[in-house]
FISEGU-913980 format. One record per residue (C-alpha): x, y, z. Coordinates in Angstrom, 1 decimal, padded with zeros to 4 digits. Layout:
N
- px py pz
- X Y Z
...
This chain:
209
- px py pz
- 384.4 038.5 030.7
- 383.6 042.2 031.1
- 381.0 042.0 028.3
- 379.2 039.1 029.9
- 379.3 040.9 033.3
- 377.9 044.0 031.6
- 375.1 042.0 029.9
- 374.2 040.4 033.3
- 374.0 043.9 034.9
- 371.8 045.1 032.0
- 369.6 042.1 032.3
- 369.3 042.5 036.1
- 368.5 046.2 035.7
- 365.9 045.4 033.0
- 364.3 042.9 035.4
- 364.6 044.9 038.6
- 364.3 048.4 037.3
- 360.5 048.4 037.1
- 360.3 046.8 040.5
- 362.5 049.4 042.1
- 360.4 052.1 040.4
- 357.2 050.5 041.7
- 358.7 050.3 045.2
- 359.7 054.0 045.1
- 356.2 054.9 044.0
- 354.7 052.9 046.8
- 356.9 054.7 049.4
- 355.9 058.1 047.9
- 352.2 057.1 048.0
- 352.7 056.0 051.6
- 354.1 059.4 052.5
- 351.3 061.2 050.8
- 348.8 058.9 052.4
- 350.3 059.6 055.8
- 349.9 063.3 055.3
- 346.3 062.9 054.1
- 345.3 060.5 057.0
- 346.9 062.8 059.6
- 345.1 065.8 058.2
- 341.7 064.0 058.2
- 342.5 062.5 061.6
- 343.3 066.0 063.0
- 339.9 067.3 061.9
- 338.1 064.3 063.2
- 339.7 064.5 066.6
- 338.9 068.2 066.8
- 335.3 067.7 065.9
- 334.9 064.9 068.4
- 336.3 067.1 071.1
- 338.9 064.6 072.1
- 341.5 065.8 074.7
- 344.2 067.8 072.9
- 346.8 065.9 074.9
- 346.0 062.8 072.9
- 346.1 064.4 069.5
- 349.9 064.6 068.9
- 350.5 061.2 070.6
- 347.9 059.3 068.6
- 349.0 061.0 065.3
- 352.6 060.1 065.9
- 351.6 056.4 066.4
- 349.5 056.4 063.2
- 352.2 058.1 061.2
- 354.8 055.5 062.3
- 352.5 052.6 061.5
- 351.7 053.9 058.0
- 355.5 054.2 057.3
- 356.1 050.7 058.5
- 353.3 049.3 056.3
- 354.6 051.3 053.3
- 358.1 049.8 053.7
- 356.6 046.2 054.0
- 354.5 046.7 050.8
- 357.5 048.1 049.0
- 359.6 045.1 049.9
- 356.8 042.8 048.7
- 356.9 044.7 045.4
- 360.6 043.8 045.1
- 359.5 040.2 045.3
- 361.0 039.7 048.7
- 359.2 036.7 050.2
- 356.7 037.6 052.9
- 358.2 034.9 055.2
- 361.6 036.6 054.8
- 360.0 040.0 055.6
- 358.3 038.6 058.7
- 361.5 037.0 059.8
- 363.5 040.1 059.2
- 361.0 042.3 060.9
- 361.0 039.9 063.9
- 364.7 039.9 064.1
- 365.0 043.6 063.6
- 362.3 044.1 066.3
- 364.2 042.0 068.8
- 367.4 043.7 068.0
- 365.9 047.2 068.2
- 364.0 046.2 071.3
- 367.3 045.4 073.0
- 369.1 048.4 071.6
- 366.3 050.9 072.1
- 365.0 049.9 075.6
- 365.0 053.6 076.6
- 363.0 054.6 073.5
- 360.5 051.8 074.1
- 360.1 052.9 077.7
- 359.4 056.4 076.4
- 356.6 055.0 074.1
- 355.2 053.1 077.1
- 355.4 056.3 079.2
- 353.5 058.1 076.5
- 350.6 055.6 076.9
- 350.8 056.0 080.7
- 350.5 059.8 080.3
- 347.7 059.5 077.7
- 345.5 057.3 079.9
- 346.3 058.5 083.4
- 346.2 062.2 082.3
- 348.3 063.9 085.0
- 348.2 066.9 082.7
- 347.1 068.0 079.3
- 348.3 070.4 076.6
- 348.0 074.0 077.9
- 348.6 073.1 081.6
- 351.4 074.7 083.5
- 353.4 072.0 085.2
- 356.7 071.3 086.9
- 358.4 068.0 085.9
- 361.8 067.0 087.2
- 362.7 070.6 088.1
- 361.6 071.8 084.7
- 358.7 074.2 084.7
- 356.6 075.5 081.9
- 353.4 075.1 079.8
- 352.8 071.7 078.1
- 352.7 072.3 074.3
- 352.7 068.7 072.9
- 353.0 065.0 073.9
- 354.6 063.0 071.1
- 355.4 059.4 070.8
- 358.8 059.8 072.6
- 358.8 063.2 074.3
- 356.7 065.7 076.2
- 357.4 069.2 075.1
- 357.0 072.2 077.5
- 357.6 075.9 077.0
- 359.2 077.8 079.8
- 358.2 081.3 080.8
- 361.4 082.6 079.3
- 360.5 081.0 075.9
- 362.7 078.0 076.1
- 361.5 074.7 074.7
- 362.3 071.6 076.8
- 361.9 068.0 075.6
- 361.4 065.5 078.4
- 361.4 061.8 077.7
- 358.0 060.3 078.3
- 359.6 057.5 080.4
- 361.0 060.1 082.8
- 357.7 061.9 082.9
- 355.8 058.8 083.8
- 358.1 058.1 086.7
- 358.5 061.7 087.9
- 356.7 063.7 090.5
- 354.5 066.1 088.6
- 353.2 069.4 089.9
- 350.2 070.6 087.9
- 349.6 074.3 088.7
- 346.5 074.7 086.5
- 344.5 071.5 087.3
- 342.4 073.2 090.0
- 340.5 076.4 089.4
- 341.4 077.8 092.8
- 344.8 077.9 094.4
- 346.2 079.6 097.5
- 348.7 082.3 096.8
- 351.1 083.5 099.5
- 352.4 087.0 099.3
- 354.7 088.4 102.0
- 354.8 092.2 102.7
- 357.6 093.6 104.7
- 356.8 096.7 106.8
- 359.3 098.8 108.7
- 358.7 099.3 112.5
- 358.8 103.0 111.9
- 356.1 102.9 109.1
- 352.5 103.8 109.6
- 350.7 100.5 110.2
- 347.2 101.7 109.3
- 348.4 103.3 106.1
- 350.3 100.1 105.2
- 347.1 098.1 105.7
- 345.2 100.4 103.4
- 347.9 100.1 100.7
- 348.0 096.3 101.0
- 344.2 096.0 100.7
- 344.2 098.3 097.7
- 346.9 096.2 096.0
- 345.0 093.0 096.7
- 341.7 094.5 095.4
- 343.4 095.5 092.1
- 345.1 092.1 091.9
- 341.8 090.2 092.4
- 340.2 092.4 089.8
- 342.9 091.6 087.2
- 342.8 087.9 088.0
- 339.0 087.7 087.7
- 338.4 089.8 084.6
- 341.6 089.8 082.6
- 343.0 086.3 082.9
């Protein structure tokens, strides 16, 4: 009985071994293809002067699609019927859709950010009490860097529904500075010092920022 079972296993491996090898090669080629396509895509987006905000988001979408197609082709190489693959993908999609509603809302939020453009990479923003410079917008998260060098990942779904303050959208912005002067201080001298400070401050903002 054991010899027959062993022979069946050998026969199965002899038949399926090359197919598994082919599937692995397809997956590896898909991974290399994803890297190559993303590299070419990054250069193309840069040359066409497309908004940097869209770069990481679009590349995340393309990378995910390439991986999905690679898996489907690998399953086909294993002689899995296409109808079964479609049915499995459909069932998995429905299951994942129900289980990952939050993630799907983050993907939808990414599209909302991409097309409405409330901010772009490099802008200094405040989102849900988190404040910092936008460094990337991926398929699920918006990444900002705070002034104390902390990286914050905010779900795109939350960003799309949040009140966003963009501090760098406009070239000019009013700045309020309060100076406290003692009643016993020399008012004229204080005015001279304040004006001198403002003059130096304006010079720095105009020529060094």
